[in-house]
C-alpha positions as CSV (number, residue, x, y, z in Angstrom):
1,M,46.3,49.8,61.5
2,T,46.7,53.4,63.0
3,A,49.0,54.7,65.2
4,P,47.9,55.5,68.9
5,Y,45.8,58.7,69.5
6,S,46.0,59.5,65.7
7,P,42.1,59.7,65.1
8,S,42.9,61.8,62.0
9,Q,44.1,58.6,60.3
10,N,40.7,57.4,60.4
11,G,38.5,60.3,60.3
12,I,35.2,58.7,59.1
13,A,35.0,56.4,61.9
14,E,36.4,58.3,64.8
15,R,33.8,61.1,63.5
16,M,30.9,58.8,63.8
17,N,32.1,57.7,67.4
18,R,32.1,61.3,68.5
19,T,28.5,61.8,66.8
20,I,27.7,58.7,68.9
21,V,29.5,59.3,72.2
22,K,28.4,62.8,72.5
23,P,24.6,62.3,73.1
24,A,25.4,59.1,75.1
25,R,27.5,61.7,77.5
26,A,24.8,63.9,77.7
27,M,22.3,61.3,78.6
28,L,24.2,59.6,81.4
29,R,24.0,62.9,83.5
30,G,22.9,62.2,86.8
31,L,22.9,58.2,85.9
32,P,25.5,55.8,86.9
33,E,28.4,55.5,84.7
34,F,28.3,52.0,84.2
35,L,25.0,52.7,82.1
36,W,26.9,53.9,79.6
37,E,26.5,50.9,77.3
38,Y,22.9,51.5,77.2
39,A,23.6,54.9,76.4
40,V,25.3,54.6,73.4
41,N,22.8,51.6,72.1
42,H,20.0,54.4,72.8
43,A,21.9,57.1,71.0
44,L,22.1,54.8,68.1
45,Y,18.8,54.2,68.2
46,L,18.0,57.7,67.6
47,H,20.5,58.0,65.0
48,N,19.0,55.3,62.9
49,R,15.7,57.4,63.0
50,T,17.1,60.4,62.5
51,Y,17.2,62.1,58.9
52,T,20.9,62.2,57.2
53,R,22.0,64.1,54.2
54,A,24.1,61.0,52.8
55,L,20.6,59.2,52.5
56,N,18.8,62.0,50.5
57,N,17.1,63.5,53.4
58,K,16.2,60.0,54.6
59,T,16.6,57.6,57.9
60,P,18.6,55.1,57.9
61,Y,15.3,52.9,59.4
62,E,13.7,54.1,56.1
63,M,16.4,52.6,53.6
64,R,16.6,49.5,55.6
65,F,12.8,48.6,56.3
66,K,11.1,50.6,53.4
67,K,8.9,52.8,55.5
68,K,9.0,55.8,57.4
69,P,9.9,55.2,61.3
70,N,7.4,56.0,63.8
71,V,8.7,58.1,66.4
72,S,5.7,58.8,68.9
73,H,7.2,56.3,71.4
74,L,10.4,57.8,72.3
75,R,11.2,58.9,75.4
76,E,14.0,60.9,77.4
77,F,16.6,58.4,78.3
78,G,16.7,58.4,82.1
79,S,13.1,59.3,82.5
80,P,10.9,57.5,84.5
81,V,8.9,54.6,83.9
82,W,6.2,52.3,85.8
83,V,6.8,48.6,85.1
84,L,3.8,46.1,86.2
85,L,5.8,43.5,88.6
86,Q,5.5,40.0,86.9
87,G,6.6,36.7,88.3
88,Q,7.0,38.1,91.7
89,K,6.0,37.6,95.0
90,V,3.8,40.4,96.1
91,P,4.2,40.2,100.2
92,R,1.0,42.4,100.5
93,K,-2.2,42.1,98.4
94,M,-3.3,46.0,98.5
95,E,0.4,47.0,97.4
96,S,1.1,48.6,94.2
97,K,1.4,46.4,91.3
98,S,4.3,48.6,89.5
99,R,7.2,50.1,90.4
100,Q,8.8,53.0,89.0
101,R,12.3,52.4,87.4
102,V,15.0,54.3,85.2
103,F,14.1,54.1,81.6
104,V,17.5,53.0,79.3
105,G,16.3,52.4,76.0
106,Y,14.0,50.3,73.6
107,E,14.3,46.3,72.6
108,D,15.1,46.6,69.1
109,G,12.4,44.5,67.2
110,S,10.2,44.0,70.2
111,K,7.5,46.5,71.8
112,S,8.9,46.4,75.2
113,V,11.6,48.5,76.8
114,K,14.7,48.2,78.9
115,Y,14.8,49.9,82.6
116,Y,17.5,50.1,85.3
117,N,16.5,48.7,88.8
118,A,18.5,50.7,91.1
119,E,17.5,48.2,94.3
120,T,19.3,45.3,92.5
121,R,21.8,46.9,90.1
122,K,20.1,45.0,87.2
123,I,19.1,46.3,83.7
124,L,15.6,43.8,82.9
125,T,13.8,44.0,80.0
126,S,9.4,44.6,80.2
127,R,6.8,44.9,77.7
128,N,4.0,45.8,80.1
129,F,4.9,49.7,81.0
130,R,4.0,52.9,81.3
131,F,5.0,56.3,80.7
132,L,2.9,59.0,82.4
133,S,2.2,61.9,79.8
134,L,0.9,65.5,80.3
135,I,-2.3,65.8,78.4
136,N,-3.2,69.4,79.8
137,D,-0.1,71.2,79.1
138,E,-1.8,74.3,78.0
139,T,1.6,75.8,76.8
140,P,1.8,75.4,73.1
141,P,5.0,74.4,71.7
142,E,7.1,76.8,70.0
143,P,8.1,76.5,66.2
144,I,11.8,75.2,66.1
145,T,13.9,76.8,63.6
146,I,16.9,74.2,62.1
147,I,19.7,76.4,60.5
148,P,21.2,74.3,57.9
149,D,24.7,75.6,58.4
150,A,24.9,74.4,62.1
151,S,23.2,70.8,61.2
152,G,25.4,68.1,62.9
153,E,27.1,65.0,61.7
154,G,24.7,62.7,59.5
155,E,22.0,65.2,60.2
156,S,19.9,67.2,57.5
157,E,17.5,70.4,57.5
158,G,14.6,67.8,57.9
159,S,16.0,66.5,61.4
160,T,13.3,66.1,63.9
161,Q,12.7,65.7,67.7
162,P,9.9,63.5,69.3
163,Q,6.9,65.2,69.3
164,S,4.1,64.5,72.5
165,G,1.5,62.3,71.7
166,N,-0.8,64.9,72.8
167,K,-3.2,65.9,70.2
168,S,-4.4,69.2,71.8
169,D,-0.5,70.2,71.8
170,S,-0.5,68.9,67.6
171,L,-3.6,71.0,66.9
172,K,-2.2,74.3,68.7
173,R,0.8,73.9,66.8
174,K,-0.8,73.7,63.9
175,Q,-2.9,76.9,64.5
176,T,0.2,78.6,65.6
177,E,1.8,78.2,62.1
178,K,-1.5,79.3,60.5
179,E,-1.6,82.2,62.5
180,D,2.0,83.7,61.8
181,P,2.8,82.8,58.6
182,Q,5.4,84.9,58.1
183,D,7.1,82.7,60.7
184,Q,6.8,79.7,58.2
185,R,9.0,81.5,55.7
186,R,11.4,82.4,58.2
187,T,11.6,78.1,59.5
188,R,14.0,76.6,57.5
189,G,12.5,73.1,58.5
190,I,9.6,72.9,60.9
191,R,9.8,69.5,63.4
192,I,7.9,66.7,61.8
193,D,5.0,64.3,63.8
194,Y,5.3,61.3,62.0
195,R,2.1,59.8,63.1
196,Y,0.4,62.5,61.0
197,L,2.5,62.2,57.5
198,H,0.1,59.0,56.6
199,N,-3.1,59.5,58.7
200,P,-3.7,63.3,59.0
201,F,-7.1,63.1,60.7
202,P,-6.4,60.3,63.7
203,D,-9.5,59.1,65.7
204,E,-9.8,60.0,69.0
205,E,-9.5,56.6,70.1
206,D,-6.5,56.3,68.0
207,E,-4.9,59.4,69.7
208,A,-5.8,57.8,73.3
209,N,-3.9,54.5,72.3
210,A,-1.0,56.7,70.8
211,I,-0.8,58.3,74.4
212,T,-1.4,55.6,76.7
213,S,0.0,52.4,74.8
214,P,3.4,51.6,73.8
215,S,4.1,51.9,70.0
216,N,2.9,49.8,67.5
217,E,5.3,50.4,64.4
218,E,2.7,49.0,62.1
219,T,0.0,51.5,63.1
220,F,1.3,54.4,61.6
221,A,2.9,53.0,58.7
222,I,1.3,51.8,54.9
223,I,2.6,48.2,54.3
224,A,2.2,46.2,51.5
225,G,-0.1,43.5,52.7
226,D,-2.6,40.8,51.3
227,E,-4.7,41.2,54.6
228,H,-7.6,43.5,55.7
229,T,-9.0,43.0,59.3
230,S,-11.9,45.9,58.9
231,L,-13.9,47.3,56.6
232,K,-12.5,50.6,57.5
233,D,-9.2,49.9,56.2
234,A,-10.3,48.0,53.0
235,K,-12.0,51.1,52.2
236,K,-8.8,52.9,52.6
237,S,-7.2,50.6,50.4
238,E,-6.5,51.6,46.8
239,D,-8.3,48.3,45.5
240,W,-11.6,49.2,47.2
241,P,-13.8,48.4,44.3
242,E,-12.6,44.8,44.1
243,W,-13.2,44.5,47.9
244,E,-16.6,46.0,47.4
245,K,-17.4,43.5,44.7
246,A,-16.0,40.8,46.9
247,V,-18.3,41.7,50.0
248,Q,-21.5,42.1,47.6
249,T,-20.6,38.3,46.4
250,E,-20.4,37.1,49.9
251,L,-23.6,38.7,51.1
252,T,-25.2,36.9,48.2
253,Q,-23.7,33.8,48.8
254,L,-25.3,34.2,52.7
255,Q,-28.6,35.1,51.5
256,Q,-28.8,32.3,48.9
257,M,-27.7,29.3,51.0
258,G,-30.4,30.6,54.0
259,T,-27.7,31.4,56.3
260,W,-29.7,33.6,58.6
261,R,-33.2,34.9,59.0
262,L,-34.0,38.6,60.5
263,V,-36.1,38.6,63.5
264,E,-36.7,40.8,66.7
265,K,-33.9,40.1,69.1
266,P,-35.4,38.4,72.2
267,P,-35.4,39.9,75.5
268,D,-32.7,37.4,76.8
269,A,-30.6,37.0,73.7
270,I,-27.2,38.4,73.4
271,P,-26.3,38.9,69.7
272,L,-22.5,38.1,68.8
273,A,-20.7,40.9,67.1
274,N,-19.4,40.3,63.3
275,K,-16.1,41.9,61.6
276,W,-15.5,41.5,57.9
277,T,-11.9,40.5,56.8
278,F,-10.3,40.4,53.4
279,V,-7.3,38.7,51.9
280,R,-5.9,38.6,48.5
281,K,-5.7,35.2,46.7
282,R,-2.1,34.3,45.3
283,N,-0.9,31.6,42.9
284,K,2.0,29.9,43.6
285,A,4.1,32.4,41.5
286,G,2.9,35.1,43.8
287,E,0.6,36.8,41.4
288,I,-2.9,38.0,42.4
289,V,-5.6,35.8,41.4
290,K,-8.7,36.8,43.6
291,H,-10.1,39.1,46.5
292,K,-11.6,37.4,49.0
293,A,-14.2,38.9,51.7
294,R,-15.4,37.2,54.3
295,L,-18.0,37.6,57.1
296,V,-17.0,36.7,60.7
297,V,-18.6,36.2,63.7
298,N,-17.0,37.1,66.7
299,G,-16.9,33.7,67.6
300,C,-14.8,34.1,71.4
301,T,-17.7,35.6,73.2
302,Q,-19.8,32.4,72.8
303,R,-20.7,31.2,76.3
304,P,-20.0,27.5,76.7
305,G,-22.8,25.2,77.2
306,Y,-25.2,27.9,76.0
307,D,-23.7,28.9,72.3
308,Y,-21.6,25.6,71.6
309,V,-20.8,22.4,73.4
310,E,-18.2,20.5,71.1
311,T,-15.9,22.1,68.9
312,F,-13.4,19.1,67.9
313,S,-12.8,19.2,64.2
314,P,-10.2,16.9,62.2
315,V,-7.9,18.0,59.0
316,V,-5.8,15.8,56.9
317,R,-2.4,15.3,58.5
318,M,0.8,16.7,56.8
319,E,2.4,13.3,56.4
320,T,-0.8,11.7,54.7
321,I,-0.4,14.3,52.1
322,R,2.9,13.6,51.4
323,A,2.7,9.7,51.4
324,I,-0.5,10.3,48.9
325,L,1.7,12.5,46.7
326,A,4.7,10.2,46.8
327,L,2.5,7.4,45.1
328,V,1.1,9.4,42.6
329,P,4.5,9.5,40.2
330,I,5.0,5.6,41.3
331,K,1.6,3.9,40.5
332,G,1.2,6.9,37.7
333,L,-2.0,8.2,39.4
334,K,-4.1,11.4,38.2
335,I,-4.6,13.9,40.7
336,Q,-7.0,17.3,40.8
337,Q,-7.9,20.0,43.4
338,M,-11.4,21.3,44.1
339,D,-12.6,23.9,46.5
340,V,-16.0,24.1,48.3
341,K,-17.6,27.4,48.4
342,G,-18.5,28.8,51.8
343,A,-17.9,25.4,53.2
344,Y,-18.9,26.3,56.7
345,L,-21.8,27.7,55.4
346,N,-23.5,24.3,55.0
347,G,-23.0,23.1,58.8
348,I,-26.7,22.8,59.9
349,L,-26.5,25.0,63.6
350,K,-28.1,23.0,66.2
351,E,-28.0,25.8,69.1
352,K,-30.1,28.7,69.1
353,V,-27.6,31.7,68.3
354,Y,-28.0,35.3,67.6
355,M,-26.0,37.6,65.6
356,R,-26.1,41.6,64.7
357,Q,-26.6,42.7,61.2
358,P,-23.3,42.4,59.0
359,E,-21.1,45.4,59.9
360,G,-21.3,48.5,57.5
361,Y,-24.7,46.8,55.6
362,E,-27.5,46.8,58.8
363,D,-31.0,47.9,57.5
364,G,-31.7,50.3,60.3
365,T,-34.5,48.2,62.0
366,G,-32.8,47.2,64.8
367,R,-33.2,43.5,64.2
368,V,-30.7,40.5,64.7
369,C,-29.5,37.7,62.4
370,E,-31.0,34.4,64.4
371,L,-28.3,31.9,62.6
372,I,-29.9,29.2,61.1
373,K,-26.4,27.5,59.6
374,T,-22.9,27.5,60.6
375,L,-20.5,30.9,59.6
376,Y,-17.1,31.7,59.9
377,G,-16.0,32.5,63.4
378,L,-18.2,30.3,65.0
379,K,-16.5,27.7,67.5
380,Q,-18.9,24.7,66.3
381,S,-18.4,25.5,62.6
382,G,-15.8,23.2,61.7
383,R,-17.2,20.7,63.6
384,E,-20.8,20.9,62.0
385,W,-19.1,21.0,58.2
386,N,-16.9,18.2,59.0
387,R,-20.2,16.2,60.0
388,E,-21.9,17.2,57.0
389,L,-19.0,16.6,54.8
390,D,-18.7,13.0,56.5
391,V,-22.2,12.2,55.8
392,K,-22.6,12.8,52.0
393,L,-19.1,11.2,50.9
394,K,-20.4,7.8,52.7
395,K,-23.3,8.6,50.7
396,F,-21.6,8.5,47.5
397,G,-19.8,5.3,48.8
398,F,-16.7,6.5,50.3
399,Q,-15.1,4.9,53.2
400,R,-13.0,7.0,55.8
401,L,-9.9,5.7,56.7
402,H,-8.5,4.4,60.6
403,S,-5.2,6.0,59.9
404,D,-6.5,9.1,59.1
405,P,-10.0,10.5,59.3
406,C,-10.0,13.1,56.7
407,V,-9.0,10.6,53.9
408,Y,-11.7,9.0,52.2
409,I,-11.5,6.0,49.6
410,K,-13.7,4.3,47.3
411,R,-12.9,1.1,45.1
412,N,-14.7,0.4,41.8
413,G,-13.3,-2.9,40.8
414,D,-9.2,-1.9,40.1
415,D,-10.3,1.7,40.2
416,I,-9.2,3.4,43.1
417,M,-10.2,7.0,44.4
418,I,-8.7,8.9,47.2
419,I,-10.0,12.2,48.6
420,T,-8.0,14.1,51.2
421,V,-10.0,17.0,53.5
422,W,-7.9,20.2,54.4
423,V,-11.5,22.4,55.7
424,D,-12.7,23.1,52.0
425,D,-9.4,22.1,49.9
426,L,-9.8,18.6,48.5
427,L,-7.6,16.6,46.8
428,L,-8.8,14.3,44.3
429,I,-6.5,11.2,43.5
430,T,-7.4,8.2,41.4
431,N,-6.2,5.8,38.4
432,S,-9.1,6.3,36.6
433,N,-10.2,9.2,34.4
434,E,-13.9,7.9,34.6
435,L,-14.1,7.8,38.3
436,M,-12.6,11.3,38.5
437,E,-15.7,12.8,36.3
438,Q,-18.2,10.6,38.4
439,T,-16.8,12.3,41.7
440,K,-16.5,15.6,40.4
441,L,-20.2,15.1,39.4
442,D,-21.4,13.9,42.7
443,L,-19.6,16.7,44.6
444,R,-21.3,19.3,42.6
445,T,-24.7,18.1,43.1
446,E,-24.2,18.4,46.9
447,W,-22.1,21.6,47.0
448,E,-21.0,25.0,45.0
449,M,-17.4,23.2,43.8
450,T,-14.4,25.4,42.4
451,D,-12.8,23.1,40.1
452,L,-9.1,23.9,40.1
453,G,-7.8,21.2,37.6
454,E,-4.2,20.0,38.5
455,P,-3.0,21.3,41.9
456,T,-0.6,24.1,42.2
457,K,-0.8,25.3,45.9
458,I,-2.7,23.7,49.2
459,I,-2.5,24.8,52.8
460,G,0.5,26.9,51.4
461,V,2.7,24.5,50.1
462,E,3.3,24.7,46.0
463,I,3.1,21.8,44.0
464,T,4.7,21.0,40.6
465,Q,4.1,18.0,38.6
466,T,5.8,16.5,35.5
467,D,5.2,13.5,34.0
468,D,7.6,11.5,36.4
469,T,8.1,13.8,39.2
470,I,6.1,15.7,42.0
471,T,8.0,18.7,43.7
472,L,6.6,20.1,46.9
473,S,7.9,23.6,47.9
474,Q,7.3,26.6,49.9
475,K,9.3,29.3,48.0
476,V,6.6,32.1,48.4
477,Y,6.2,31.2,51.9
478,I,10.2,31.8,52.4
479,E,10.1,35.4,50.6
480,S,7.2,36.7,52.6
481,I,8.6,35.9,55.9
482,L,11.9,37.5,54.5
483,E,10.7,40.2,53.0
484,R,8.5,41.2,56.6
485,E,11.5,40.8,58.3
486,G,13.7,42.9,56.0
487,L,16.1,40.6,55.1
488,S,15.1,39.9,51.5
489,E,18.8,41.0,50.1
490,I,20.6,39.2,53.2
491,N,23.8,37.2,52.3
492,S,23.2,33.2,52.7
493,V,25.1,30.6,54.6
494,A,25.5,27.1,53.8
495,T,24.1,25.8,57.3
496,P,21.0,26.6,59.3
497,L,23.5,26.1,62.5
498,D,26.9,26.4,63.1
499,P,28.1,23.2,64.6
500,N,30.8,24.9,66.2
501,I,28.2,26.7,68.6
502,K,27.1,25.4,71.6
503,L,23.4,27.0,72.2
504,M,22.9,27.3,76.1
505,P,20.3,28.7,78.1
506,N,20.0,32.2,79.0
507,P,22.1,32.8,82.0
508,D,20.4,33.3,85.4
509,G,19.7,37.1,86.0
510,N,19.7,37.7,82.2
511,E,16.5,38.3,81.3
512,G,15.9,37.8,77.6
513,N,13.4,39.5,75.1
514,R,9.8,38.8,76.8
515,S,8.0,40.0,73.5
516,N,6.5,37.4,71.1
517,S,8.7,38.4,67.9
518,F,10.8,35.6,68.8
519,A,7.8,32.9,69.3
520,R,6.0,33.8,66.3
521,L,9.0,33.8,63.8
522,L,10.0,30.4,65.2
523,G,6.2,29.1,65.0
524,E,6.6,30.4,61.0
525,L,9.5,28.3,60.7
526,Q,8.1,25.5,62.7
527,F,5.3,25.0,59.9
528,L,8.0,25.1,57.3
529,A,9.8,22.5,59.0
530,N,7.2,20.2,59.2
531,S,5.6,20.7,55.9
532,T,8.8,20.7,53.2
533,R,11.9,21.4,55.0
534,P,13.3,18.7,57.0
535,D,16.5,20.1,56.8
536,I,15.8,22.8,59.5
537,A,14.0,20.9,61.8
538,F,16.6,20.1,64.2
539,T,17.8,24.0,64.3
540,V,13.9,24.5,64.6
541,N,13.3,22.3,67.5
542,R,16.2,23.3,69.3
543,L,15.7,27.0,69.2
544,A,12.0,25.9,70.5
545,T,13.4,24.7,73.7
546,Y,14.7,28.6,75.0
547,T,11.1,30.7,73.7
548,A,10.2,31.2,77.2
549,N,13.4,33.3,77.8
550,P,15.6,33.5,74.6
551,S,18.9,35.4,74.5
552,L,21.1,37.0,72.1
553,Q,22.5,34.0,71.2
554,H,19.2,32.4,70.3
555,V,18.0,35.4,68.2
556,A,21.0,35.1,66.1
557,A,20.7,31.5,65.4
558,L,17.0,32.3,64.8
559,K,18.6,34.7,62.0
560,Q,21.1,32.3,60.5
561,I,17.8,30.1,59.7
562,L,16.4,32.8,57.6
563,R,20.0,33.5,56.3
564,Y,20.1,29.6,54.9
565,L,16.9,30.0,53.6
566,A,17.4,32.7,51.6
567,G,19.9,30.6,49.6
568,T,18.0,27.2,49.7
569,K,14.6,28.8,49.1
570,N,14.0,27.1,45.7
571,L,14.4,23.7,47.5
572,G,11.7,21.2,47.4
573,I,11.0,17.7,48.2
574,T,10.6,16.0,44.8
575,Y,9.3,12.1,44.4
576,S,10.0,10.7,41.5
577,K,9.3,7.4,39.3
578,T,12.7,6.8,38.6
579,A,14.4,7.2,42.0
580,N,16.2,4.3,43.1
581,N,14.5,2.3,46.4
582,P,17.2,0.2,48.2
583,D,13.9,-1.7,50.0
584,I,11.3,-3.8,48.0
585,N,8.6,-1.8,49.9
586,T,7.0,1.6,48.7
587,F,9.1,3.2,51.7
588,H,12.4,2.6,54.0
589,G,13.3,4.6,56.9
590,F,16.7,5.6,58.9
591,A,16.6,6.4,62.9
592,D,19.2,8.2,64.9
593,A,19.8,9.9,68.2
594,A,22.3,12.3,69.5
595,F,23.4,11.6,73.1
596,A,23.2,14.2,76.1
597,N,22.4,17.9,74.9
598,H,24.5,20.3,77.1
599,D,21.6,22.1,78.7
600,D,19.6,18.9,80.5
601,Y,21.5,16.0,79.4
602,K,18.4,14.8,77.6
603,S,19.2,13.2,74.2
604,T,17.7,14.0,70.6
605,S,15.7,11.6,68.5
606,G,15.6,11.7,64.9
607,Y,14.1,9.4,62.0
608,V,13.0,10.2,58.6
609,F,11.3,7.6,56.1
610,L,11.6,8.0,52.5
611,A,9.5,6.8,49.4
612,A,9.9,7.7,45.8
613,G,12.9,9.4,46.5
614,G,12.0,11.8,49.0
615,A,11.1,12.5,52.8
616,I,7.2,11.4,53.4
617,T,7.6,11.7,57.2
618,W,10.5,12.9,59.6
619,K,10.8,13.9,63.3
620,S,13.4,15.6,65.3
621,K,12.5,15.6,69.2
622,K,14.4,15.4,72.6
623,Q,13.7,12.7,74.4
624,T,12.1,12.8,77.5
625,M,14.0,11.1,79.5
626,I,17.6,11.1,80.4
627,A,19.5,8.3,78.7
628,L,22.4,6.5,80.7
629,S,24.2,5.7,77.5
630,S,24.4,6.1,73.7
631,T,22.9,2.7,73.4
632,Q,19.8,3.5,75.2
633,A,19.2,6.6,73.4
634,E,19.4,5.0,69.8
635,Y,17.3,1.9,71.0
636,V,14.8,5.0,72.0
637,A,15.0,6.4,68.6
638,L,14.5,3.1,66.9
639,S,11.2,2.4,68.7
640,E,9.8,5.6,67.7
641,A,10.7,5.0,64.4
642,A,9.0,1.7,64.6
643,R,6.0,3.3,65.6
644,E,5.8,5.7,62.8
645,A,6.6,2.6,60.4
646,C,3.6,0.7,62.0
647,W,1.4,4.0,61.0
648,L,2.5,3.9,57.7
649,R,2.0,0.2,56.9
650,S,-1.7,0.9,57.7
651,L,-1.9,4.2,56.0
652,F,-0.6,2.5,52.7
653,D,-2.5,-0.7,53.3
654,E,-6.2,1.2,53.5
655,F,-5.0,3.2,50.3
656,G,-4.9,-0.3,48.5
657,Y,-0.9,-0.6,48.5
658,P,0.0,-3.1,51.4
659,Q,3.5,-3.7,52.2
660,E,4.6,-7.8,51.5
661,H,8.0,-7.4,53.5
662,P,9.0,-6.1,56.8
663,T,9.7,-2.6,56.7
664,L,13.6,-1.6,56.5
665,I,14.6,0.7,59.1
666,K,18.3,1.7,59.4
667,G,20.2,2.6,62.3
668,D,23.9,3.3,63.1
669,N,24.7,1.8,66.7
670,D,25.5,-2.2,67.0
671,G,24.5,-2.2,70.6
672,S,20.8,-0.7,70.2
673,I,20.2,-3.3,66.7
674,S,21.1,-6.4,69.1
675,M,19.0,-5.2,72.0
676,A,15.8,-5.0,69.6
677,K,17.1,-8.4,67.6
678,N,17.9,-10.2,70.8
679,Q,15.7,-11.1,73.9
680,Q,18.8,-10.5,75.8
681,F,19.4,-9.1,79.5
682,H,22.3,-6.7,80.6
683,N,22.9,-4.8,83.7
684,R,23.7,-1.4,81.5
685,S,19.8,-2.1,79.9
686,K,17.9,-3.2,82.5
687,H,16.5,-0.2,83.5
688,I,15.4,0.6,80.5
689,A,11.7,1.2,80.2
690,I,9.0,-1.7,79.3
691,R,7.3,0.6,76.3
692,W,10.9,1.1,74.7
693,H,11.1,-3.0,74.1
694,W,7.7,-2.8,72.0
695,V,10.3,-2.8,68.8
696,R,11.5,-6.4,69.5
697,D,7.8,-7.8,69.3
698,L,7.6,-5.7,65.8
699,I,10.5,-7.8,64.8
700,E,9.2,-10.8,65.6
701,Q,5.7,-10.3,63.8
702,D,8.0,-9.4,60.8
703,L,6.6,-5.7,60.5
704,V,9.7,-4.3,60.9
705,T,13.5,-5.2,60.3
706,I,16.6,-3.1,61.3
707,E,19.7,-3.0,59.5
708,N,22.8,-1.3,60.3
709,C,24.8,1.3,58.2
710,R,27.9,3.6,58.2
711,D,27.5,6.6,59.9
712,P,28.3,8.9,56.6
713,E,24.8,7.0,55.1
714,Q,22.8,7.9,58.5
715,T,20.1,10.0,56.8
716,A,18.4,10.9,59.8
717,D,21.8,12.1,61.3
718,I,20.7,15.8,59.9
719,L,17.6,15.5,62.6
720,T,20.2,15.0,65.6
721,K,22.6,17.3,65.3
722,A,24.3,20.6,63.3
723,L,26.3,18.9,60.7
724,S,29.3,20.6,58.4
725,R,28.6,21.8,55.0
726,P,29.2,18.5,53.3
727,K,27.6,16.2,55.3
728,H,24.5,18.5,55.7
729,N,24.3,18.8,52.0
730,K,24.8,14.9,51.3
731,H,21.6,14.4,53.8
732,V,19.7,17.4,52.2
733,T,19.8,15.3,48.5
734,E,19.1,11.9,50.7
735,M,15.8,13.3,51.7
736,G,14.9,14.1,48.1
737,L,15.5,18.3,48.6
738,V,16.5,19.6,45.0
739,S,16.2,22.8,43.5
740,T,13.1,23.5,41.7
């Protein structure tokens, strides 16, 4: 502790305070004093993008995110900004669509600004804004000299000020430097425009966007990514020779399959544009195994009723894949993976569709491509490919399951062959080596196939198989999220959500983060929670209710999920042959509910079904109505779990492994269990909707049986509420999540 009014006792911290407060005080000139908080935040925003001697002439931003910051978007604090009116009732149609406000900083982590509305005295956030730029300023900027001895705290000789986004100003500045080399020698440090560090000759279109649009930090930085979305970007990359080979391979395949024919453009035809996309294929260890180039049609310009009619195309459910993989160690099944090369190119196009010649590889004749077969990007491509696949597999004796239309089964005596279809990725599961080889041979006669052997990765899920176990995990996927968010070295936490924190909606009048960063990251975590990580399902779905207007509390809770994943990225669902199963059936389940949350007083249902010691299906969902008691909430959860049990029974029955006994579901509420087993009537339950009483019929038909379990053994508890560390770890283990 330091004595009052003795800043010298804590010199480093007090000096930093002065470094931040002095520019903040200058920013407030002519503005209300209560904006001091935003002035300080903006001063810190600038400080993090300023060179510092302590970091060897690098900015704190660069040290944190491993890339130079883009400062072309910086504007003076307090400058006028025009904000689009949204969500407000404009009295007259011809009234201006924007209002002039006062700029008071940036929303860190998003492409939006904070502005001060003097009429309401509120600070709001918007991503639809515009600054006015002076693009005809004929006065060239003067070179600014920086004297090292006079540099301020945390600054170095390379300190910079934001440059105008005007291209003519930049060119004149370069000409001035060339015309007076003596000024260059006298100048110890020349202001640097970050936008030209990696792009010395920008296009005119890029310059215009830099002037009139909000900044994009990825526009001017070189980021190590696995994807390129244009031929221009691929040519600039270091591994262009590999991309060029991939392009030639794609063109050769398109020509061999007769995808199109070149014709003169009909007078009334509107040819679709196309583009090249590039992606590096990696194995589950993260190593690059292939460079893939693909020609994609701009299908968003297709006209409904002319260029396409129906577009729906199914893919295999993730629950189905987990259920099948759980059978592999139990029944001793063999599993292989195959990939259809250019799957969408096998569909026959019924509509008359024209496309421009491939970007960058035109022959100069002005002809267009009349598509004969479907191409990636067309709205109907997936549907036509699925129809083609269905016809050919049925020709080989396969039958489509009713429980999942993307699963096919073939029986040959006691031998069984199961094929799951995810677009062009096929999993082949069988108990016979002969049937496996015959199926592979049949598939090769129809399409060009890639035999991948035992699967190691499918639809973003890593598969690790031993003699008695099979594990599903997504370590590489988690690491990619953490690396992109700059959290690779973040400290981990024990639980995804602190049980002592009550998440609340953003208070009225506080406009939250209107950018897409919160929703994007939440969507990525939703895929993870639905695939291999049921331990974060409740937290992700809880935060999803605040997507429209997230507050700082919600952003902090989202970051805690990432911290939790950083410490548990090795966890995966493991199905084992030796796992103890308390039920004589292949699978059993747990159902639970948390009564009345703090937002709208609706309860949360959760259920999980286990097979071979691991979770095969689960759900955490807020109930659609307000339950008047915990018994009603638990009763609804039992009914939803029973519905899932019926689907699983049908699925396993079509696999050829019918469940001979009622499916066991465990609950922890005596009242709901008694209500499900007995046709009783009570004044406190007479209001319950008829649909939820369906569970009684299942019990009478011996399809489902419900047993009571003590609360500590209720595995589904992790899907309904935030738990303490001991309970959380216990239920994580019960769901088969172990470190790989």
